[in-house]
C-alpha positions in Angstrom: 184.3 68.9 138.4 185.5 71.7 140.7 184.9 69.8 143.9 187.5 67.1 142.9 190.2 69.8 143.1 190.2 69.7 146.9 190.6 65.9 146.8 193.6 66.6 144.5 195.1 68.9 147.1 194.6 66.2 149.7 196.3 63.5 147.6 199.3 65.8 146.9 199.7 66.3 150.6 199.4 62.6 151.4 202.2 61.9 148.9 204.5 64.5 150.3 203.7 64.3 154.1 205.2 60.7 154.6 208.4 61.8 152.9 208.6 64.8 155.2 207.9 62.6 158.2 210.7 60.3 157.1 213.1 63.3 156.9 212.0 64.6 160.3 212.8 61.2 161.9 216.0 60.8 159.8 217.4 64.1 161.1 215.9 63.8 164.5 213.8 66.8 164.3 210.7 67.7 166.4 207.5 66.8 164.6 205.3 69.5 166.0 208.0 72.1 165.6 208.7 71.1 162.0 205.0 70.9 161.2 204.4 74.3 162.8 207.3 75.8 160.8 205.7 74.5 157.5 202.3 75.6 158.7 203.5 79.2 159.1 205.2 79.2 155.7 202.1 77.9 154.0 199.9 80.3 155.9 202.1 83.3 154.9 201.9 82.1 151.3 198.1 81.9 151.6 197.8 85.4 153.1 200.2 87.0 150.5 198.4 85.3 147.6 195.0 86.1 148.9 195.7 89.8 149.4 197.4 90.1 146.0 194.3 88.6 144.4 196.2 85.6 143.0 194.0 82.5 142.3 196.9 80.4 143.5 195.7 81.1 147.0 192.7 79.0 146.3 194.0 76.3 143.9 197.6 75.3 144.9 198.9 73.1 147.6 201.5 75.5 149.0 198.8 77.9 149.9 196.4 75.3 151.4 198.9 72.9 153.1 198.5 74.7 156.4 194.8 73.6 156.6 196.1 69.9 156.5 199.2 70.6 158.6 197.0 71.7 161.6 195.6 68.2 161.5 199.0 66.7 161.4 199.9 68.7 164.4 196.7 67.6 166.2 197.5 63.9 165.3 201.0 64.2 166.9 199.6 65.7 170.0 197.0 63.0 170.3 199.4 60.2 169.7 202.5 61.3 171.6 201.6 64.1 174.0 198.0 63.5 175.1 199.0 61.6 178.3 201.4 64.4 179.3 198.8 67.2 179.0 195.8 65.2 180.1 196.2 66.3 183.7 195.7 69.9 182.7 192.6 69.2 180.5 189.7 69.2 182.9 186.2 68.5 181.6 185.4 72.2 181.9 188.4 73.2 179.7 187.5 70.5 177.1 183.9 71.7 177.0 185.2 75.2 176.4 187.2 73.9 173.5 184.3 72.1 172.0 181.9 75.1 172.3 184.5 77.4 170.8 185.0 74.9 168.0 181.4 74.7 167.1 181.0 78.5 167.3 184.0 79.1 165.0 182.5 76.7 162.5 179.0 78.3 162.7 180.5 81.9 162.5 182.4 80.8 159.4 179.2 79.6 157.7 177.3 82.7 158.6 180.0 85.4 158.1 182.1 84.2 155.0 180.6 85.5 151.8 181.3 84.5 148.2 182.6 88.0 147.6 185.4 87.6 150.1 188.8 86.4 149.1 189.4 83.0 150.5 191.1 81.2 152.1 193.0 84.2 153.6 192.4 84.8 157.2 188.7 83.7 156.9 189.7 80.0 156.5 191.0 80.1 160.1 187.4 80.0 161.4 186.4 76.5 160.2 190.0 75.2 160.4 190.6 76.2 164.0 187.0 75.3 164.8 187.6 71.7 163.6 190.9 71.6 165.5 189.2 72.5 168.7 186.3 70.1 168.3 188.6 67.2 167.6 191.1 68.2 170.4 188.3 68.4 173.0 187.8 64.6 172.6 184.7 62.4 172.7 183.7 63.3 176.2 183.2 67.0 175.6 179.6 68.0 175.8 179.2 69.1 172.1 180.9 66.0 170.8 179.1 63.6 173.2 175.5 64.9 172.7 175.5 66.5 169.3 178.3 65.1 167.1 177.8 61.6 168.5 174.1 61.5 167.6 173.2 58.6 165.4 171.9 60.8 162.6 175.1 63.0 162.6 177.3 59.9 162.7 175.5 58.4 159.8 175.9 61.5 157.7 179.6 61.3 158.5 179.7 57.8 157.2 178.3 58.7 153.9 180.0 62.1 153.8 182.6 61.1 151.2 180.1 59.9 148.5 177.7 62.7 149.5 180.6 65.2 148.7 181.2 63.5 145.4 177.5 63.4 144.4 176.2 66.8 145.6 178.2 69.1 143.3 177.6 67.6 139.9 173.9 67.2 140.7 173.6 70.8 141.8 175.5 72.0 138.7 173.5 69.8 136.4 170.3 71.3 137.8 171.8 74.8 137.1 172.4 73.8 133.5 168.9 72.4 133.1 167.3 75.6 134.6 169.7 78.0 132.8 170.6 79.8 136.0 170.3 79.5 139.7 167.7 76.7 140.4 164.7 77.4 142.6 164.8 76.5 146.3 162.5 73.6 145.7 164.8 72.2 142.9 167.9 72.7 145.2 166.2 70.8 148.1 165.2 68.0 145.7 168.8 67.8 144.4 170.2 67.5 147.9 167.7 64.8 148.7 168.8 63.0 145.6 172.4 63.5 146.6 171.7 61.7 150.0 170.0 58.8 148.3 172.8 58.3 145.8 175.4 58.7 148.6 173.6 56.0 150.7 173.5 53.6 147.7 177.1 54.3 146.8 178.2 53.7 150.4 176.4 50.4 150.8 176.7 49.0 147.3 180.2 50.2 146.2 182.4 51.7 149.1 181.7 49.0 151.8 182.0 46.0 149.5 185.2 47.3 147.8 186.8 48.1 151.2 186.0 44.7 152.7 186.8 42.7 149.6 190.0 40.7 149.8 189.9 39.9 146.1 193.0 41.2 144.3 191.0 41.4 141.1 189.0 44.2 142.6 192.1 46.2 143.3 193.5 45.5 139.8 190.1 46.6 138.3 190.2 49.9 140.2 193.8 50.6 139.1 193.0 49.8 135.5 189.9 52.0 135.5 191.9 54.8 137.0 194.6 54.4 134.3 191.9 54.5 131.6 190.3 57.7 133.1 193.7 59.4 133.4 194.6 58.6 129.8 191.2 59.8 128.6 191.7 63.1 130.5 195.2 63.6 129.0 193.9 63.0 125.5 190.9 65.4 126.0 193.2 68.0 127.4 195.8 67.8 124.6 193.0 67.9 121.9 191.4 70.9 123.7 188.1 69.2 124.3 186.0 66.5 122.9 186.0 66.7 119.0 182.7 66.4 117.1 180.5 68.3 119.7 177.7 70.5 118.6 179.2 73.5 116.6 176.9 76.0 118.4 178.1 74.6 121.7 181.7 75.0 120.6 181.0 78.6 119.6 179.6 79.4 122.9 182.3 77.6 124.8 184.9 79.6 122.9 183.3 82.9 123.9 183.2 82.1 127.7 186.9 81.4 127.8 188.0 84.4 125.7 190.1 87.1 127.2 192.9 89.2 125.9 194.9 91.1 128.5 197.3 92.9 128.3 197.1 92.0 124.6 199.2 94.5 122.7 199.9 96.6 125.8 203.4 96.8 127.4 203.4 96.2 131.2 205.5 98.3 133.5 206.1 97.5 137.2 206.1 100.5 139.7 206.0 100.8 143.5 202.2 100.9 143.7 201.6 98.1 141.1 201.6 97.9 137.3 200.5 100.1 134.5 200.3 99.3 130.8 201.2 101.4 127.7 200.9 101.4 123.9 201.5 103.9 121.1 203.8 107.0 121.0 205.5 109.2 123.6 203.4 112.3 122.8 200.2 113.3 124.6 198.6 110.4 126.4 195.1 109.1 127.2 194.9 107.5 130.7 192.4 104.7 131.2 191.5 104.1 134.8 189.3 101.3 136.2 188.7 97.6 136.8 188.3 94.6 134.5 185.4 96.5 132.8 188.0 99.0 131.5 190.5 96.3 130.9 188.2 94.6 128.4 188.7 97.6 126.0 192.5 97.2 126.0 192.8 95.1 123.0 190.9 97.5 120.7 192.6 100.6 122.2 196.1 99.3 121.8 195.3 98.3 118.1 193.9 101.7 117.3 196.9 103.7 118.6 199.4 101.4 116.8 197.5 101.8 113.5 197.2 105.5 114.0 200.7 106.1 112.6 200.2 109.8 111.8 200.6 110.8 115.5 202.8 110.0 118.5 199.8 109.8 120.8 199.9 107.0 123.3 197.7 105.3 125.9 198.3 104.3 129.6 196.1 101.8 131.4 196.0 101.8 135.3 193.9 98.7 136.0 193.0 96.6 139.2 190.5 93.9 138.7 187.8 94.1 141.3 188.8 97.5 142.5 186.5 100.5 142.2 188.0 103.7 140.8 186.6 105.7 143.7 188.9 107.4 146.3 188.5 106.0 149.8 186.5 103.0 148.8 188.0 99.9 150.5 187.2 96.4 151.8 189.5 94.2 153.9 189.1 91.2 151.6 190.3 93.4 148.7 193.6 94.4 150.3 195.4 94.3 146.9 193.3 97.4 146.0 195.6 99.5 148.3 197.6 101.9 146.3 195.3 101.8 143.3 194.1 105.4 143.7 197.6 106.8 144.5 199.0 105.0 141.5 196.3 106.7 139.3 196.9 110.2 140.8 200.6 109.9 140.2 200.2 108.8 136.7 197.5 111.5 136.0 199.9 114.2 137.2 202.1 113.6 134.2 201.7 116.7 132.0 201.6 114.6 128.9 198.3 113.1 130.1 195.7 115.3 128.6 192.7 112.9 128.6 191.4 110.5 131.3 188.8 107.8 130.8 187.2 106.3 134.0 185.1 103.1 133.8 184.1 100.2 136.0 181.5 97.6 136.8 179.7 100.3 138.8 176.6 98.3 139.5 178.6 95.6 141.2 180.1 98.1 143.7 177.2 100.4 144.3 174.3 97.9 144.2 175.4 95.0 146.6 179.2 94.9 146.8 181.2 94.7 150.0 183.1 98.0 149.6 182.6 100.8 152.0 183.7 104.4 152.2 184.6 106.9 155.0 185.6 106.6 158.6 182.0 105.3 159.4 182.6 102.5 156.8 179.3 103.2 155.0 178.7 100.5 152.4 178.7 101.8 148.8 175.4 100.0 148.4 173.8 102.1 151.1 172.3 105.5 150.5 174.8 107.2 152.8 177.7 105.3 151.3 176.6 105.9 147.8 176.3 109.7 148.3 179.8 109.8 149.9 181.3 107.7 147.1 179.7 110.0 144.4 181.2 113.0 146.3 184.6 111.4 146.2 184.2 110.6 142.5 183.0 114.2 141.8 186.0 115.7 143.5 188.4 113.4 141.7 187.0 114.4 138.3 186.9 118.1 139.3 190.6 118.0 140.2 191.4 116.4 136.9 189.3 119.0 135.0 190.9 121.8 137.0 194.3 120.5 135.7 193.0 121.1 132.1 192.4 117.4 131.3 189.5 116.1 129.3 187.6 113.5 131.4 185.2 110.8 130.2 183.1 108.6 132.4 182.1 105.3 130.9 178.9 103.9 132.3 178.1 100.3 132.9 177.5 97.8 130.1 174.1 96.1 130.1 173.6 93.7 132.9 171.5 90.5 132.6 171.6 86.9 131.7 174.3 87.4 129.0 176.7 84.7 130.2 177.4 82.4 127.2 177.4 79.4 129.6 173.7 80.1 130.3 172.9 80.1 126.6 173.3 76.3 126.6 170.6 74.2 128.2 170.9 70.4 128.3 167.7 68.3 128.0 167.1 65.2 130.1 167.7 63.2 126.9 171.2 64.5 126.6 170.6 67.0 123.8 171.2 70.7 123.7 168.9 73.8 123.6 170.3 77.2 122.8 168.8 80.3 124.4 169.9 83.5 122.8 167.0 85.9 123.8 167.7 89.5 124.2 167.3 91.1 127.6 165.0 94.1 127.9 166.8 97.3 128.8 164.2 98.1 131.5 165.0 94.8 133.2 168.4 95.9 134.4 168.0 99.7 134.2 165.0 99.9 136.6 166.9 98.5 139.6 170.0 100.5 138.7 168.4 103.7 137.6 169.3 105.6 140.8 172.9 104.5 140.6 173.1 105.5 136.9 171.6 108.9 137.7 174.0 109.5 140.6 177.0 108.6 138.4 175.9 110.9 135.6 175.3 113.8 138.0 178.6 113.3 139.8 180.5 113.3 136.5 178.8 116.0 134.6 178.6 118.5 137.4 182.4 118.1 137.7 183.0 118.7 134.0 183.2 115.2 132.6 181.6 113.7 129.4 179.5 110.7 129.5 179.9 107.5 127.4 177.0 105.1 127.7 177.7 101.7 126.3 173.8 100.9 126.5 173.3 103.4 123.7 175.4 101.1 121.4 174.6 97.6 122.9 170.9 97.9 123.0 168.5 98.7 120.2 164.8 99.7 120.7 164.9 98.8 124.3 166.3 95.3 123.8 169.9 94.2 124.4 171.0 91.3 122.3 173.3 88.5 123.7 174.6 87.6 120.2 175.7 89.6 117.1 174.4 89.3 113.6 176.4 86.1 113.0 175.0 84.5 116.1 178.3 84.8 118.0 178.0 85.7 121.7 178.7 89.3 122.5 179.6 88.7 126.1 182.4 86.7 127.8 180.3 86.4 131.0 177.6 88.4 132.8 179.9 91.4 133.4 182.3 91.5 130.5 182.1 91.9 126.7 184.3 89.4 124.8 187.5 90.7 123.3 186.6 89.5 119.7 183.4 91.6 119.7 185.2 94.6 121.3 188.0 94.6 118.8 185.6 94.5 115.7 182.5 96.2 116.9 182.9 98.6 119.8 183.7 102.2 118.6 182.4 104.3 121.4 185.8 104.7 123.0 187.7 105.3 119.7 187.5 109.1 120.0 189.3 108.9 123.4 192.3 107.2 121.9 192.7 108.8 118.5 191.4 112.4 118.7 189.9 113.2 122.2 189.9 117.0 121.6 
């Protein structure tokens, strides 16, 4: 229930804020000044966490409190300072604030994409927009004629139950359709959300709020306690026992990841790198999480290969393309990735380099661009420039007498284990484990694949194509011979399968020459 997370953030804030207000009054501090100070600290944590790629930026209170503190500042302005500043707030100025507010919100809806790292700076658009709209007051034109419309006001009244209903219904429709529902299904789901929200508001929310019966309050507290205890028990027991074994098997695959596994992390100025094996000649693995997924097998191989002092080094950044000059503001943590790699590759002990990534995600529709003109990698101009950069990188390595391998994309398709489970309307399970035709994903990506091969081979690199192993007779299975899922999600193989079945990188770790 992902959407309940934001309510949890709110409740944490509501618990702490009264205590902070008490301390502010106790020590005779300025409320706006104190709130602004906390706002800046929280916003800095948000920016730092977002740019470093940490999920804490999205999930934790310290990185999201600023969005609530801006409301606290507005509340104090309205309660204690509105009269003092009212003389400066002409109707024209208030109209400007309301127009700016609605524009910020609309721009946020249009501009912010799911590929951007949020909250970050992007969250300023809806947050400041809401601040301006509320600050402008009920007489501003936007507020008086649009936001005060009876339909809009009614949606506001049922907004809380609507928020609670819409997400589980949309997610359930996704489970039933085993993927993204059609537009018609999504519209019908939202319609059902509105109906259920109205019923919840009139039959539950209003009667409970207006009831003076103490038994109602006691019942709510008791129900909350039961739900909390059930949640704790389910968490401790790692799920609900006695579920369908096939569902348990698929669930285990979707949550499986081993990184850094048997690799030893090292912190340097430009980031981290990971090592395993001896101190002799080294194989350097360079890429994103699609290279990271091979780490468990590679580290095991070099440790078992006791007849040599060969070692391995991994320079990895999740979500960062191993292409020089490829960048995107929302992926600021990728800065220094290429320089860290070139410094590591300059080590004379590094005689083999293996480059791999989720190439399709960057070169097909990703947000990264290249060059001073900021040409998207997914555009023809950007793709050509990116391939030239990759070609030059490989050529430089080859000129330094290093053996270079380029690992192409793993198969792409509906391989996510979560999509293998379909619930029926009667509450049962259906399991879909159909293979994906190779042509289904290779046709749209054929040009990308061809460009990668040309850029690499013309510079002297050798090609490793996972599709040759993972697909048979034009079909790419989603499960192995035992019926266990091969993939962790759409873009990654699961570690268990890699460790036991994937051999196409073995030569790079054991005997690359």
